[in-house]
N, CA and C atoms as a LAMMPS dump frame, in Angstrom:
ITEM: TIMESTEP
0
ITEM: NUMBER OF ATOMS
390
ITEM: BOX BOUNDS ff ff ff
-5.0000000000000000e+02 5.0000000000000000e+02
-5.0000000000000000e+02 5.0000000000000000e+02
-5.0000000000000000e+02 5.0000000000000000e+02
ITEM: ATOMS id mol type element x y z
1 1 1 N 253.195 -165.998 -32.917
2 1 2 C 251.939 -166.417 -33.521
3 1 3 C 251.663 -167.859 -33.1
4 2 1 N 250.443 -168.116 -32.696
5 2 2 C 250.068 -169.459 -32.254
6 2 3 C 248.769 -169.876 -32.93
7 3 1 N 248.739 -171.114 -33.408
8 3 2 C 247.548 -171.663 -34.031
9 3 3 C 247.063 -172.83 -33.177
10 4 1 N 245.785 -172.816 -32.848
11 4 2 C 245.23 -173.864 -31.994
12 4 3 C 244.004 -174.456 -32.682
13 5 1 N 244.108 -175.749 -33.03
14 5 2 C 242.995 -176.434 -33.687
15 5 3 C 242.067 -177.064 -32.65
16 6 1 N 240.834 -177.207 -33.056
17 6 2 C 239.854 -177.93 -32.242
18 6 3 C 238.8 -178.497 -33.176
19 7 1 N 238.009 -179.429 -32.656
20 7 2 C 236.874 -179.929 -33.41
21 7 3 C 237.043 -181.305 -34.013
22 8 1 N 238.212 -181.912 -33.854
23 8 2 C 238.382 -183.253 -34.391
24 8 3 C 237.544 -184.265 -33.624
25 9 1 N 237.487 -185.484 -34.13
26 9 2 C 236.721 -186.519 -33.45
27 9 3 C 236.51 -187.718 -34.339
28 10 1 N 235.603 -188.574 -33.921
29 10 2 C 235.295 -189.793 -34.657
30 10 3 C 233.854 -189.757 -35.126
31 11 1 N 233.646 -190.073 -36.393
32 11 2 C 232.301 -190.121 -36.965
33 11 3 C 232.195 -191.313 -37.881
34 12 1 N 230.984 -191.666 -38.218
35 12 2 C 230.766 -192.703 -39.205
36 12 3 C 230.781 -192.078 -40.597
37 13 1 N 231.017 -192.912 -41.583
38 13 2 C 231.002 -192.443 -42.968
39 13 3 C 229.68 -191.746 -43.259
40 14 1 N 229.779 -190.629 -43.96
41 14 2 C 228.603 -189.83 -44.243
42 14 3 C 228.353 -188.736 -43.222
43 15 1 N 229.08 -188.791 -42.127
44 15 2 C 228.908 -187.807 -41.066
45 15 3 C 229.623 -186.505 -41.356
46 16 1 N 229.54 -185.586 -40.391
47 16 2 C 230.096 -184.254 -40.557
48 16 3 C 230.914 -183.86 -39.333
49 17 1 N 231.899 -183.027 -39.569
50 17 2 C 232.682 -182.411 -38.504
51 17 3 C 233.079 -181.018 -38.945
52 18 1 N 233.256 -180.139 -38
53 18 2 C 233.804 -178.818 -38.299
54 18 3 C 235.038 -178.596 -37.444
55 19 1 N 236.143 -178.336 -38.106
56 19 2 C 237.392 -178.031 -37.428
57 19 3 C 237.544 -176.513 -37.33
58 20 1 N 238.139 -176.075 -36.249
59 20 2 C 238.363 -174.652 -36.061
60 20 3 C 239.829 -174.402 -35.748
61 21 1 N 240.351 -173.309 -36.282
62 21 2 C 241.732 -172.916 -36.03
63 21 3 C 241.713 -171.499 -35.467
64 22 1 N 242.067 -171.375 -34.204
65 22 2 C 242.153 -170.064 -33.578
66 22 3 C 243.565 -169.524 -33.763
67 23 1 N 243.658 -168.317 -34.291
68 23 2 C 244.962 -167.719 -34.582
69 23 3 C 245.22 -166.606 -33.577
70 24 1 N 246.293 -166.756 -32.833
71 24 2 C 246.623 -165.792 -31.776
72 24 3 C 247.927 -165.095 -32.111
73 25 1 N 247.95 -163.783 -31.895
74 25 2 C 249.171 -163.02 -32.108
75 25 3 C 249.288 -162.406 -33.477
76 26 1 N 248.24 -162.524 -34.296
77 26 2 C 248.277 -161.954 -35.634
78 26 3 C 246.849 -161.693 -36.073
79 27 1 N 246.616 -160.538 -36.666
80 27 2 C 245.304 -160.237 -37.237
81 27 3 C 245.361 -160.425 -38.741
82 28 1 N 244.29 -160.893 -39.322
83 28 2 C 244.244 -161.166 -40.759
84 28 3 C 244.651 -159.924 -41.546
85 29 1 N 245.588 -160.133 -42.458
86 29 2 C 246.044 -159.02 -43.303
87 29 3 C 246.374 -159.564 -44.69
88 30 1 N 247.491 -160.267 -44.813
89 30 2 C 247.919 -160.817 -46.092
90 30 3 C 248.556 -162.176 -45.834
91 31 1 N 247.728 -163.16 -45.641
92 31 2 C 248.199 -164.493 -45.307
93 31 3 C 247.467 -165.538 -46.154
94 32 1 N 248.073 -166.693 -46.176
95 32 2 C 247.382 -167.884 -46.656
96 32 3 C 247.214 -168.789 -45.45
97 33 1 N 246.007 -169.197 -45.201
98 33 2 C 245.742 -170.101 -44.09
99 33 3 C 245.213 -171.401 -44.663
100 34 1 N 245.929 -172.459 -44.376
101 34 2 C 245.598 -173.731 -44.986
102 34 3 C 245.281 -174.808 -43.975
103 35 1 N 244.501 -175.757 -44.419
104 35 2 C 244.271 -176.99 -43.662
105 35 3 C 244.987 -178.117 -44.406
106 36 1 N 245.785 -178.834 -43.67
107 36 2 C 246.536 -179.945 -44.225
108 36 3 C 246.204 -181.202 -43.436
109 37 1 N 246.441 -182.343 -44.03
110 37 2 C 246.216 -183.581 -43.291
111 37 3 C 247.348 -184.562 -43.581
112 38 1 N 247.532 -185.435 -42.615
113 38 2 C 248.623 -186.391 -42.766
114 38 3 C 248.234 -187.726 -42.154
115 39 1 N 248.534 -188.761 -42.903
116 39 2 C 248.373 -190.133 -42.441
117 39 3 C 249.765 -190.685 -42.213
118 40 1 N 249.917 -191.464 -41.184
119 40 2 C 251.22 -192.014 -40.852
120 40 3 C 251.858 -192.676 -42.06
121 41 1 N 253.092 -192.295 -42.351
122 41 2 C 253.826 -192.877 -43.46
123 41 3 C 253.605 -192.193 -44.792
124 42 1 N 252.75 -191.186 -44.811
125 42 2 C 252.479 -190.476 -46.06
126 42 3 C 252.832 -189.006 -45.928
127 43 1 N 252.974 -188.372 -47.072
128 43 2 C 253.26 -186.948 -47.103
129 43 3 C 252.051 -186.152 -46.605
130 44 1 N 252.346 -185.017 -45.991
131 44 2 C 251.279 -184.122 -45.588
132 44 3 C 250.696 -183.483 -46.847
133 45 1 N 249.362 -183.445 -46.967
134 45 2 C 248.745 -182.891 -48.169
135 45 3 C 247.813 -181.737 -47.831
136 46 1 N 247.786 -180.785 -48.727
137 46 2 C 246.898 -179.647 -48.558
138 46 3 C 245.475 -180.027 -48.904
139 47 1 N 244.553 -179.663 -48.051
140 47 2 C 243.151 -179.994 -48.221
141 47 3 C 242.354 -178.771 -48.663
142 48 1 N 242.574 -177.669 -48
143 48 2 C 241.87 -176.429 -48.32
144 48 3 C 242.702 -175.26 -47.834
145 49 1 N 242.578 -174.145 -48.5
146 49 2 C 243.318 -172.959 -48.101
147 49 3 C 242.53 -171.72 -48.459
148 50 1 N 242.81 -170.67 -47.717
149 50 2 C 242.133 -169.393 -47.927
150 50 3 C 243.173 -168.289 -47.873
151 51 1 N 243.115 -167.405 -48.843
152 51 2 C 244.029 -166.256 -48.878
153 51 3 C 243.267 -165.054 -48.335
154 52 1 N 243.748 -164.48 -47.258
155 52 2 C 242.983 -163.452 -46.561
156 52 3 C 242.864 -162.152 -47.354
157 53 1 N 243.859 -161.803 -48.144
158 53 2 C 243.836 -160.514 -48.848
159 53 3 C 242.709 -160.439 -49.87
160 54 1 N 242.457 -161.531 -50.58
161 54 2 C 241.424 -161.478 -51.618
162 54 3 C 240.284 -162.472 -51.396
163 55 1 N 240.371 -163.254 -50.335
164 55 2 C 239.307 -164.205 -50.024
165 55 3 C 239.292 -165.433 -50.898
166 56 1 N 240.311 -165.599 -51.722
167 56 2 C 240.368 -166.748 -52.598
168 56 3 C 240.473 -168.053 -51.818
169 57 1 N 239.796 -169.076 -52.308
170 57 2 C 239.833 -170.385 -51.65
171 57 3 C 240.323 -171.451 -52.619
172 58 1 N 240.944 -172.466 -52.061
173 58 2 C 241.534 -173.536 -52.838
174 58 3 C 241.174 -174.861 -52.166
175 59 1 N 240.906 -175.861 -52.982
176 59 2 C 240.516 -177.161 -52.433
177 59 3 C 241.215 -178.297 -53.167
178 60 1 N 241.551 -179.326 -52.407
179 60 2 C 241.998 -180.572 -53.004
180 60 3 C 240.816 -181.124 -53.802
181 61 1 N 241.01 -181.533 -55.047
182 61 2 C 239.858 -181.961 -55.872
183 61 3 C 238.952 -182.999 -55.208
184 62 1 N 239.509 -183.936 -54.494
185 62 2 C 238.637 -184.985 -53.979
186 62 3 C 237.878 -184.594 -52.714
187 63 1 N 238.08 -183.37 -52.231
188 63 2 C 237.247 -182.894 -51.119
189 63 3 C 236.343 -181.75 -51.552
190 64 1 N 236.554 -181.244 -52.754
191 64 2 C 235.746 -180.115 -53.233
192 64 3 C 234.276 -180.521 -53.283
193 65 1 N 233.448 -179.652 -52.743
194 65 2 C 232.028 -179.961 -52.668
195 65 3 C 231.627 -180.599 -51.357
196 66 1 N 232.612 -181.107 -50.634
197 66 2 C 232.335 -181.709 -49.328
198 66 3 C 232.931 -180.868 -48.191
199 67 1 N 234.032 -180.203 -48.455
200 67 2 C 234.707 -179.388 -47.443
201 67 3 C 234.547 -177.914 -47.801
202 68 1 N 234.39 -177.087 -46.791
203 68 2 C 234.291 -175.647 -46.992
204 68 3 C 235.162 -174.935 -45.974
205 69 1 N 236.06 -174.087 -46.465
206 69 2 C 236.914 -173.295 -45.585
207 69 3 C 236.333 -171.895 -45.48
208 70 1 N 236.347 -171.351 -44.269
209 70 2 C 235.801 -170.008 -44.067
210 70 3 C 236.526 -169.341 -42.907
211 71 1 N 236.353 -168.058 -42.778
212 71 2 C 237.015 -167.349 -41.694
213 71 3 C 236.018 -166.469 -40.956
214 72 1 N 236.342 -166.202 -39.714
215 72 2 C 235.565 -165.292 -38.876
216 72 3 C 236.537 -164.213 -38.423
217 73 1 N 236.46 -163.052 -39.033
218 73 2 C 237.402 -161.985 -38.716
219 73 3 C 237.281 -161.524 -37.261
220 74 1 N 236.073 -161.502 -36.751
221 74 2 C 235.862 -161.031 -35.382
222 74 3 C 236.529 -161.954 -34.367
223 75 1 N 236.497 -163.262 -34.657
224 75 2 C 237.083 -164.232 -33.729
225 75 3 C 238.505 -164.618 -34.123
226 76 1 N 238.974 -164.146 -35.272
227 76 2 C 240.302 -164.511 -35.769
228 76 3 C 240.453 -166.022 -35.868
229 77 1 N 239.469 -166.643 -36.468
230 77 2 C 239.49 -168.095 -36.628
231 77 3 C 239.239 -168.452 -38.096
232 78 1 N 239.729 -169.606 -38.46
233 78 2 C 239.449 -170.193 -39.765
234 78 3 C 238.88 -171.584 -39.52
235 79 1 N 237.796 -171.883 -40.159
236 79 2 C 237.12 -173.16 -39.937
237 79 3 C 237.13 -174.006 -41.199
238 80 1 N 237.031 -175.297 -40.987
239 80 2 C 236.904 -176.239 -42.097
240 80 3 C 235.677 -177.091 -41.805
241 81 1 N 234.613 -176.839 -42.546
242 81 2 C 233.399 -177.629 -42.406
243 81 3 C 233.51 -178.822 -43.34
244 82 1 N 233.319 -180.017 -42.792
245 82 2 C 233.467 -181.244 -43.573
246 82 3 C 232.166 -182.033 -43.502
247 83 1 N 231.602 -182.32 -44.65
248 83 2 C 230.371 -183.114 -44.709
249 83 3 C 230.632 -184.333 -45.575
250 84 1 N 229.715 -185.303 -45.479
251 84 2 C 229.832 -186.542 -46.257
252 84 3 C 231.245 -187.126 -46.114
253 85 1 N 231.686 -187.247 -44.901
254 85 2 C 233.031 -187.751 -44.655
255 85 3 C 233.178 -189.203 -45.068
256 86 1 N 234.359 -189.539 -45.538
257 86 2 C 234.67 -190.884 -46.01
258 86 3 C 235.812 -191.452 -45.174
259 87 1 N 235.927 -192.766 -45.101
260 87 2 C 237.036 -193.356 -44.333
261 87 3 C 238.4 -192.837 -44.78
262 88 1 N 238.547 -192.543 -46.061
263 88 2 C 239.837 -192.039 -46.547
264 88 3 C 240.139 -190.62 -46.103
265 89 1 N 239.192 -189.973 -45.452
266 89 2 C 239.447 -188.653 -44.873
267 89 3 C 240.107 -188.762 -43.495
268 90 1 N 240.235 -189.962 -43.003
269 90 2 C 240.868 -190.179 -41.699
270 90 3 C 242.32 -189.724 -41.727
271 91 1 N 242.677 -188.852 -40.805
272 91 2 C 244.04 -188.308 -40.753
273 91 3 C 244.145 -187.369 -39.559
274 92 1 N 245.36 -186.912 -39.325
275 92 2 C 245.542 -185.784 -38.419
276 92 3 C 245.473 -184.525 -39.273
277 93 1 N 244.648 -183.594 -38.858
278 93 2 C 244.452 -182.357 -39.598
279 93 3 C 245.174 -181.219 -38.889
280 94 1 N 245.903 -180.44 -39.675
281 94 2 C 246.673 -179.317 -39.155
282 94 3 C 246.24 -178.031 -39.861
283 95 1 N 246.19 -176.959 -39.122
284 95 2 C 246.067 -175.67 -39.796
285 95 3 C 247.446 -175.011 -39.792
286 96 1 N 247.666 -174.193 -40.782
287 96 2 C 248.958 -173.55 -40.955
288 96 3 C 248.766 -172.169 -41.548
289 97 1 N 249.738 -171.318 -41.301
290 97 2 C 249.652 -169.937 -41.779
291 97 3 C 250.934 -169.537 -42.492
292 98 1 N 250.766 -168.991 -43.662
293 98 2 C 251.887 -168.434 -44.429
294 98 3 C 251.705 -166.922 -44.455
295 99 1 N 252.706 -166.214 -43.984
296 99 2 C 252.663 -164.763 -43.937
297 99 3 C 253.366 -164.215 -45.166
298 100 1 N 252.611 -163.617 -46.081
299 100 2 C 253.203 -163.123 -47.32
300 100 3 C 254.188 -161.983 -47.076
301 101 1 N 254.083 -161.297 -45.951
302 101 2 C 255.024 -160.209 -45.675
303 101 3 C 256.416 -160.748 -45.345
304 102 1 N 256.499 -162.025 -45.03
305 102 2 C 257.786 -162.649 -44.709
306 102 3 C 258.419 -163.329 -45.918
307 103 1 N 257.655 -163.426 -47.002
308 103 2 C 258.128 -164.237 -48.111
309 103 3 C 257.591 -163.654 -49.403
310 104 1 N 258.482 -163.236 -50.297
311 104 2 C 258.053 -162.625 -51.554
312 104 3 C 258.07 -163.621 -52.706
313 105 1 N 258.086 -164.906 -52.382
314 105 2 C 258.118 -165.934 -53.423
315 105 3 C 256.939 -165.773 -54.371
316 106 1 N 257.212 -165.935 -55.657
317 106 2 C 256.145 -165.83 -56.659
318 106 3 C 255.636 -167.21 -57.066
319 107 1 N 256.201 -168.25 -56.47
320 107 2 C 255.797 -169.608 -56.846
321 107 3 C 254.95 -170.265 -55.767
322 108 1 N 254.601 -169.534 -54.752
323 108 2 C 253.834 -170.095 -53.644
324 108 3 C 252.45 -170.506 -54.113
325 109 1 N 252.08 -171.758 -53.801
326 109 2 C 250.72 -172.212 -54.049
327 109 3 C 250.121 -172.608 -52.715
328 110 1 N 248.961 -172.082 -52.362
329 110 2 C 248.396 -172.3 -51.02
330 110 3 C 248.251 -173.761 -50.623
331 111 1 N 248.027 -174.662 -51.568
332 111 2 C 247.845 -176.072 -51.209
333 111 3 C 249.117 -176.888 -51.341
334 112 1 N 250.011 -176.457 -52.208
335 112 2 C 251.169 -177.295 -52.521
336 112 3 C 252.424 -176.912 -51.749
337 113 1 N 252.501 -175.66 -51.305
338 113 2 C 253.727 -175.175 -50.676
339 113 3 C 253.753 -175.507 -49.189
340 114 1 N 253.647 -176.787 -48.893
341 114 2 C 253.553 -177.224 -47.497
342 114 3 C 254.723 -176.691 -46.674
343 115 1 N 255.914 -176.743 -47.246
344 115 2 C 257.117 -176.384 -46.49
345 115 3 C 257.358 -174.882 -46.414
346 116 1 N 256.472 -174.096 -47.018
347 116 2 C 256.632 -172.648 -46.973
348 116 3 C 255.675 -171.988 -45.992
349 117 1 N 254.917 -172.799 -45.276
350 117 2 C 254.059 -172.226 -44.238
351 117 3 C 254.901 -171.94 -42.989
352 118 1 N 254.675 -170.774 -42.38
353 118 2 C 255.536 -170.324 -41.295
354 118 3 C 255.096 -170.853 -39.93
355 119 1 N 253.808 -171.031 -39.753
356 119 2 C 253.301 -171.417 -38.432
357 119 3 C 252.34 -172.593 -38.577
358 120 1 N 252.385 -173.485 -37.606
359 120 2 C 251.556 -174.683 -37.622
360 120 3 C 250.888 -174.894 -36.268
361 121 1 N 249.694 -175.449 -36.332
362 121 2 C 249.033 -175.887 -35.11
363 121 3 C 249.517 -177.268 -34.709
364 122 1 N 248.977 -177.767 -33.624
365 122 2 C 249.438 -179.031 -33.074
366 122 3 C 248.762 -180.236 -33.724
367 123 1 N 247.69 -180.008 -34.456
368 123 2 C 246.984 -181.078 -35.137
369 123 3 C 245.808 -181.604 -34.333
370 124 1 N 244.808 -182.08 -35.053
371 124 2 C 243.647 -182.685 -34.412
372 124 3 C 243.244 -183.911 -35.227
373 125 1 N 242.932 -184.991 -34.527
374 125 2 C 242.648 -186.259 -35.189
375 125 3 C 241.211 -186.295 -35.699
376 126 1 N 241.065 -186.728 -36.938
377 126 2 C 239.744 -187.003 -37.513
378 126 3 C 239.727 -188.475 -37.921
379 127 1 N 238.758 -189.21 -37.405
380 127 2 C 238.635 -190.626 -37.722
381 127 3 C 237.243 -190.887 -38.269
382 128 1 N 237.192 -191.473 -39.461
383 128 2 C 235.92 -191.785 -40.101
384 128 3 C 235.826 -193.291 -40.264
385 129 1 N 234.835 -193.897 -39.66
386 129 2 C 234.663 -195.344 -39.726
387 129 3 C 233.63 -195.703 -40.785
388 130 1 N 233.832 -196.874 -41.38
389 130 2 C 232.923 -197.305 -42.453
390 130 3 C 231.718 -198.043 -41.895
């Protein structure tokens, strides 16, 4: 399974970007696909996640209303649309996939279980200037 992110870049505060995660080698079935971000020296944090089996979505409170996660089944991609970007959104953004068929944990939370995701993309830089 391979995850390939695209769409990062530099924008001014208030601007918009859409990140895309192409998933190769797996078709949507029963997974959690999350977007995480990391700033140097800080823990990686979950920003948004989508559970493919029921379509449930999860958001970090401070991005809710500004970020939208969605999927395209035909293209096997998951996107993160980001509007009204703020300088504090600057980070490397990663998409990740947790395959529920590999893990029967009952404590998995799509945004918090960073270390339980099985596959990761290479990351894409998002820079927001003030």
